[in-house]
PLY file of the C-alpha trace (Angstrom):
ply
format ascii 1.0
element vertex 196
property float x
property float y
property float z
element edge 195
property int vertex1
property int vertex2
end_header
26.25 37.92 16.13
23.28 35.51 18.34
24.64 33.53 20.97
22.76 30.77 22.41
20.47 33.33 25.35
19.00 34.91 22.62
17.67 31.91 20.89
13.98 32.49 20.74
11.99 29.59 22.22
9.23 27.87 20.37
7.19 25.04 20.94
7.51 21.96 18.74
5.94 18.65 17.72
8.00 15.92 18.95
8.80 13.39 15.62
8.47 10.36 17.41
5.65 10.72 20.29
3.93 13.90 18.98
3.84 15.50 22.16
4.44 19.24 22.60
7.50 20.63 24.17
9.66 23.33 24.68
13.07 22.59 22.84
16.51 23.23 24.42
18.89 23.57 21.16
17.71 25.11 17.79
17.47 21.98 15.84
16.27 19.85 18.96
13.37 17.75 17.13
12.36 15.22 19.84
11.65 15.87 23.22
13.87 13.65 25.18
16.98 10.91 25.09
14.32 8.09 24.69
12.20 9.76 22.02
15.87 10.64 20.23
16.60 6.83 20.10
13.49 5.89 18.82
13.61 8.59 15.82
17.08 7.78 15.10
15.84 3.84 14.94
13.45 4.91 12.63
15.47 7.17 10.43
17.69 3.90 10.00
15.00 1.68 9.19
13.90 3.65 6.54
17.47 4.58 5.26
17.64 0.83 5.01
14.11 -0.12 3.34
15.36 2.74 0.85
19.17 0.77 0.07
17.30 -2.40 0.13
14.69 -0.79 -2.22
17.30 -0.15 -4.65
18.89 -3.37 -4.39
15.59 -4.87 -5.54
15.10 -3.08 -8.03
18.45 -4.02 -9.30
17.65 -7.50 -9.07
14.57 -7.38 -10.41
16.24 -6.35 -13.94
18.42 -9.31 -13.46
15.29 -11.88 -13.03
14.66 -13.52 -16.73
12.58 -16.56 -15.09
8.40 -16.86 -15.40
9.20 -18.92 -12.31
11.59 -16.69 -10.34
8.28 -13.77 -11.53
5.95 -16.12 -10.64
7.35 -16.67 -7.00
7.61 -13.00 -6.29
3.49 -12.33 -7.36
2.75 -15.46 -4.77
4.57 -13.74 -2.30
3.14 -10.24 -3.12
-0.50 -12.33 -3.28
0.10 -14.39 -0.05
0.67 -10.41 1.96
-2.81 -9.24 -0.11
-4.36 -12.27 1.48
-3.22 -12.05 5.07
-4.29 -8.35 5.33
-7.49 -8.34 3.78
-8.46 -11.74 6.17
-6.69 -9.71 8.56
-9.76 -9.87 11.51
-11.01 -12.94 10.25
-10.15 -16.38 11.91
-8.07 -19.56 10.38
-10.66 -20.43 7.74
-10.07 -24.10 9.05
-10.28 -24.45 12.43
-11.47 -21.16 13.43
-8.51 -19.94 15.45
-7.82 -16.49 16.07
-4.78 -16.41 18.88
-2.48 -13.56 17.72
0.23 -15.49 18.40
1.11 -17.78 16.11
1.99 -17.47 12.28
-0.76 -17.01 9.91
-0.64 -18.14 5.95
-2.55 -17.72 2.97
-3.74 -21.06 2.57
-5.01 -22.70 -0.57
-8.44 -24.40 -0.98
-7.38 -26.18 -4.49
-3.29 -26.52 -4.23
-0.21 -24.39 -6.93
0.49 -27.65 -8.04
-2.71 -29.31 -8.88
-4.35 -26.32 -9.93
-1.87 -23.69 -11.01
-4.88 -21.39 -12.73
-6.61 -20.45 -9.31
-2.97 -19.78 -7.72
-4.20 -16.07 -7.76
-7.99 -16.88 -7.48
-9.19 -14.75 -4.01
-11.82 -17.01 -3.61
-9.50 -19.67 -3.38
-7.00 -18.53 -0.61
-7.23 -17.33 2.59
-6.14 -16.74 5.94
-5.19 -20.23 7.91
-3.06 -20.76 10.85
0.28 -21.89 9.61
2.11 -24.70 11.73
-1.52 -26.47 12.40
-4.15 -26.29 9.49
-1.45 -25.42 6.74
1.33 -27.71 7.07
0.73 -30.00 9.97
-2.76 -31.00 8.34
-1.99 -30.35 5.03
-4.75 -27.60 4.57
-6.65 -28.98 6.67
-9.01 -29.82 3.86
-12.05 -31.08 5.16
-12.82 -28.62 7.48
-11.73 -25.72 5.03
-14.27 -27.28 2.49
-17.32 -26.81 4.98
-16.27 -23.27 6.09
-15.32 -22.00 2.18
-19.25 -21.66 1.30
-19.93 -19.77 4.27
-17.02 -17.37 3.74
-17.68 -16.62 0.31
-21.04 -17.82 -0.81
-22.16 -20.80 -2.27
-22.47 -19.91 -5.53
-18.81 -17.93 -5.42
-18.17 -21.35 -4.17
-19.74 -23.19 -6.96
-18.17 -20.90 -9.47
-14.61 -21.64 -7.91
-15.22 -25.35 -8.25
-15.97 -24.81 -11.94
-12.99 -23.03 -12.76
-10.74 -25.68 -11.33
-10.12 -27.14 -14.67
-9.44 -23.90 -16.70
-5.60 -23.66 -17.84
-3.89 -20.38 -17.76
-0.61 -19.80 -19.28
0.66 -16.26 -17.31
3.43 -14.84 -19.64
6.02 -12.76 -17.59
4.26 -9.12 -18.90
1.08 -10.30 -16.93
3.23 -11.70 -13.98
4.39 -7.90 -13.84
0.69 -7.12 -13.74
-0.51 -8.97 -11.23
2.77 -7.64 -9.15
1.42 -4.53 -9.17
-2.19 -4.93 -9.16
-1.50 -6.74 -5.65
0.90 -4.08 -4.22
-1.90 -1.42 -4.77
-4.48 -3.50 -3.49
-2.52 -4.30 -0.10
-1.69 -0.65 0.29
-4.97 0.66 -0.13
-6.14 -1.82 2.39
-3.78 -1.00 4.88
-4.89 2.70 4.19
-8.63 1.51 4.72
-7.36 -0.07 8.17
-5.16 2.16 9.77
-8.44 5.09 8.52
-10.70 2.69 10.76
-8.32 2.98 13.68
-7.87 6.37 13.95
0 1
1 2
2 3
3 4
4 5
5 6
6 7
7 8
8 9
9 10
10 11
11 12
12 13
13 14
14 15
15 16
16 17
17 18
18 19
19 20
20 21
21 22
22 23
23 24
24 25
25 26
26 27
27 28
28 29
29 30
30 31
31 32
32 33
33 34
34 35
35 36
36 37
37 38
38 39
39 40
40 41
41 42
42 43
43 44
44 45
45 46
46 47
47 48
48 49
49 50
50 51
51 52
52 53
53 54
54 55
55 56
56 57
57 58
58 59
59 60
60 61
61 62
62 63
63 64
64 65
65 66
66 67
67 68
68 69
69 70
70 71
71 72
72 73
73 74
74 75
75 76
76 77
77 78
78 79
79 80
80 81
81 82
82 83
83 84
84 85
85 86
86 87
87 88
88 89
89 90
90 91
91 92
92 93
93 94
94 95
95 96
96 97
97 98
98 99
99 100
100 101
101 102
102 103
103 104
104 105
105 106
106 107
107 108
108 109
109 110
110 111
111 112
112 113
113 114
114 115
115 116
116 117
117 118
118 119
119 120
120 121
121 122
122 123
123 124
124 125
125 126
126 127
127 128
128 129
129 130
130 131
131 132
132 133
133 134
134 135
135 136
136 137
137 138
138 139
139 140
140 141
141 142
142 143
143 144
144 145
145 146
146 147
147 148
148 149
149 150
150 151
151 152
152 153
153 154
154 155
155 156
156 157
157 158
158 159
159 160
160 161
161 162
162 163
163 164
164 165
165 166
166 167
167 168
168 169
169 170
170 171
171 172
172 173
173 174
174 175
175 176
176 177
177 178
178 179
179 180
180 181
181 182
182 183
183 184
184 185
185 186
186 187
187 188
188 189
189 190
190 191
191 192
192 193
193 194
194 195
């Protein structure tokens, strides 16, 4: 029978900090108590995320109204916009401070121009409390900066689309959700590749 003394030590890569270490026990996967705590937190977070995903799937099965689906689609789309514009300043005031919250600010509002709520040329990163909330979109500055951001041709095309009427069906909204989830994942991967 093999005892602790017969255990052959083989160096491993720490699952938390990724440094090479010599384990003291056969099933040791991290190099230190500090890494063990961090690794356990990460495993807990993964477990919670998995459980939350299951709960969300159950909730989605219960969603029946178009308004509820539009709300989910808006959140997914807004997340995509914030990630797309991550390196850009606020479209209106130009701030790029790290310690403030940013929103996906609509140039033409969803209330008046619901057909443009998921139009990528109509929505850009905007500082939350100052421009988007306090200044109600800071639209004068937005209108000056938007043609510079997307080009005059796309700006004119956006203006011409504002009067169109769009009615989304629930299957179309679900498709939008999946489209922007995929686009967001792709962007995150691209940013990760660039930073490595």
